[in-house]
C-alpha positions as CSV (number, residue, x, y, z in Angstrom):
1,M,0.0,0.0,0.0
2,G,2.9,2.3,0.8
3,N,4.3,1.8,-2.7
4,L,1.0,2.7,-4.3
5,I,0.8,6.0,-2.4
6,Q,4.5,6.8,-3.3
7,D,3.8,6.0,-7.0
8,V,0.7,8.3,-7.0
9,R,2.7,11.2,-5.5
10,Y,5.5,10.7,-8.0
11,G,2.9,10.7,-10.9
12,L,1.2,13.9,-9.7
13,R,4.6,15.7,-9.3
14,N,5.5,14.8,-12.9
15,L,2.0,15.9,-14.1
16,T,2.4,19.3,-12.5
17,R,5.7,19.8,-14.2
18,N,4.1,19.4,-17.7
19,P,0.7,21.2,-17.6
20,G,0.5,21.4,-21.4
21,F,0.7,17.6,-21.7
22,V,-1.9,17.2,-19.0
23,L,-4.3,19.6,-20.9
24,V,-3.8,17.8,-24.2
25,A,-4.3,14.4,-22.6
26,M,-7.5,15.5,-20.8
27,L,-8.9,17.0,-24.0
28,T,-8.1,13.9,-26.0
29,L,-9.8,11.7,-23.4
30,A,-12.8,13.9,-23.1
31,L,-13.3,14.1,-26.9
32,G,-12.8,10.3,-27.3
33,I,-15.3,9.5,-24.5
34,G,-17.8,12.0,-25.8
35,A,-17.6,10.8,-29.4
36,N,-17.9,7.1,-28.2
37,T,-20.9,7.9,-26.0
38,T,-22.6,9.8,-28.9
39,I,-22.0,7.1,-31.5
40,F,-23.2,4.3,-29.1
41,S,-26.3,6.3,-28.2
42,V,-27.3,6.8,-31.8
43,I,-26.7,3.2,-32.8
44,N,-28.4,1.9,-29.7
45,N,-31.6,4.0,-30.2
46,T,-31.8,3.5,-34.0
47,L,-30.6,-0.1,-34.5
48,L,-30.4,-2.1,-31.3
49,K,-33.4,-1.0,-29.3
50,P,-36.7,-2.3,-30.5
51,L,-39.5,0.0,-31.4
52,A,-41.8,1.0,-28.6
53,F,-44.9,-0.8,-30.1
54,P,-46.4,-4.2,-29.4
55,D,-45.2,-6.7,-32.1
56,A,-42.9,-4.1,-33.6
57,D,-41.2,-6.9,-35.6
58,R,-44.4,-7.2,-37.7
59,L,-44.5,-3.5,-38.7
60,V,-43.6,-2.7,-42.3
61,L,-43.1,0.7,-44.0
62,V,-43.9,0.7,-47.7
63,W,-42.5,3.3,-50.1
64,E,-43.2,4.1,-53.8
65,T,-40.6,4.7,-56.5
66,F,-41.2,6.5,-59.7
67,G,-38.9,4.5,-62.0
68,K,-36.1,7.0,-62.0
69,G,-33.7,4.8,-60.0
70,P,-33.5,3.2,-56.6
71,D,-32.9,6.4,-54.8
72,N,-36.1,8.1,-56.0
73,W,-38.6,7.0,-53.4
74,N,-41.5,8.7,-51.7
75,I,-44.4,7.9,-49.4
76,V,-47.3,6.1,-50.9
77,S,-50.0,8.4,-52.2
78,A,-53.5,8.2,-50.7
79,P,-55.2,6.7,-53.8
80,N,-52.5,4.1,-54.2
81,F,-52.8,3.3,-50.5
82,W,-56.5,2.7,-50.8
83,D,-55.9,0.4,-53.8
84,F,-53.2,-1.5,-51.8
85,Q,-55.6,-1.7,-48.8
86,R,-58.5,-3.0,-50.9
87,Q,-56.4,-5.6,-52.8
88,S,-53.9,-6.7,-50.1
89,R,-54.1,-10.3,-48.8
90,S,-50.7,-10.2,-47.0
91,F,-51.2,-7.5,-44.4
92,E,-53.4,-7.9,-41.3
93,S,-54.1,-4.1,-41.4
94,M,-52.8,-1.0,-43.0
95,A,-52.5,2.7,-42.3
96,I,-51.1,5.8,-44.0
97,F,-49.4,8.8,-42.6
98,D,-48.0,12.0,-44.1
99,S,-45.9,14.6,-42.4
100,A,-46.0,16.9,-45.4
101,G,-42.9,18.5,-44.0
102,R,-45.0,20.9,-42.0
103,G,-45.4,21.9,-38.4
104,Y,-48.6,23.0,-36.9
105,N,-49.3,26.2,-34.9
106,L,-50.8,25.9,-31.4
107,S,-52.7,29.0,-30.2
108,A,-51.1,31.3,-27.7
109,T,-52.0,30.7,-24.1
110,R,-52.5,33.1,-21.2
111,N,-48.9,32.5,-20.1
112,S,-47.4,33.0,-23.5
113,Q,-48.3,35.6,-26.1
114,E,-46.8,33.7,-29.0
115,A,-48.1,30.6,-30.8
116,E,-46.0,27.5,-30.5
117,Q,-45.1,25.4,-33.6
118,V,-45.1,21.7,-33.2
119,S,-44.4,18.8,-35.5
120,G,-47.2,16.5,-36.5
121,L,-48.5,13.9,-38.9
122,R,-51.7,13.5,-40.8
123,V,-52.8,9.9,-40.4
124,S,-55.6,7.6,-41.5
125,A,-58.2,6.2,-39.1
126,G,-56.4,2.9,-38.6
127,F,-53.0,4.3,-37.7
128,F,-53.2,3.8,-34.0
129,S,-54.7,0.3,-34.2
130,V,-51.9,-0.7,-36.7
131,L,-49.3,0.4,-34.2
132,G,-51.2,-1.3,-31.3
133,V,-51.5,1.8,-29.2
134,K,-54.5,3.2,-27.4
135,P,-55.1,6.8,-26.2
136,L,-54.8,7.6,-22.5
137,F,-58.1,9.6,-22.7
138,G,-60.9,9.7,-25.3
139,R,-60.8,7.7,-28.5
140,T,-58.8,7.6,-31.7
141,F,-60.3,8.4,-35.1
142,L,-63.4,6.7,-36.4
143,P,-63.1,4.4,-39.5
144,E,-65.4,6.6,-41.6
145,R,-62.7,9.3,-41.4
146,R,-61.0,7.7,-44.4
147,D,-58.8,10.6,-45.7
148,P,-55.9,11.9,-43.7
149,G,-56.9,15.4,-42.7
150,Q,-60.3,15.2,-44.4
151,R,-62.9,17.6,-42.9
152,S,-65.9,16.0,-41.4
153,R,-69.2,17.2,-42.9
154,S,-70.5,17.8,-39.4
155,G,-67.5,19.4,-37.7
156,P,-63.9,20.5,-37.6
157,Q,-60.8,18.4,-38.2
158,L,-59.9,16.1,-35.4
159,R,-56.6,16.1,-33.4
160,T,-54.8,13.6,-31.2
161,L,-52.1,15.0,-29.0
162,E,-49.2,13.2,-27.4
163,D,-48.6,13.4,-23.6
164,A,-45.5,15.6,-24.1
165,L,-47.7,18.5,-25.1
């Protein structure tokens, strides 16, 4: 034990004689540990961790291509989705979503004078049942609401909010 304490004192004395070396070594270690942690977190959350849905291994995302090469893909259009849904014998159920690259504005509240922009999706009525999730309160969309974002003849568009809001 005495040798260990003596070795630690000797090492600290040498480190105080070369502060530039100590700084470079600490920065190198910090950058290496930070980069390693970041890369592992990304890989863990995107590749290793399963999706947070029941039977996530049975979910499939279908894309369309337009014949201009393998990199030219897009989401399935609503009319094509309805054709797929009507003719499909392979899928238990199907749903469509469209982010349209837009955010949605929430109205200002009494605490904040500015509206808040949030990201969102337009989804078909079966979206939540395909994912196997249920709302905490209320209900999801009714099957007669076939088009994503379609206005009801008897009322306004419907919204479902996540608990983070």
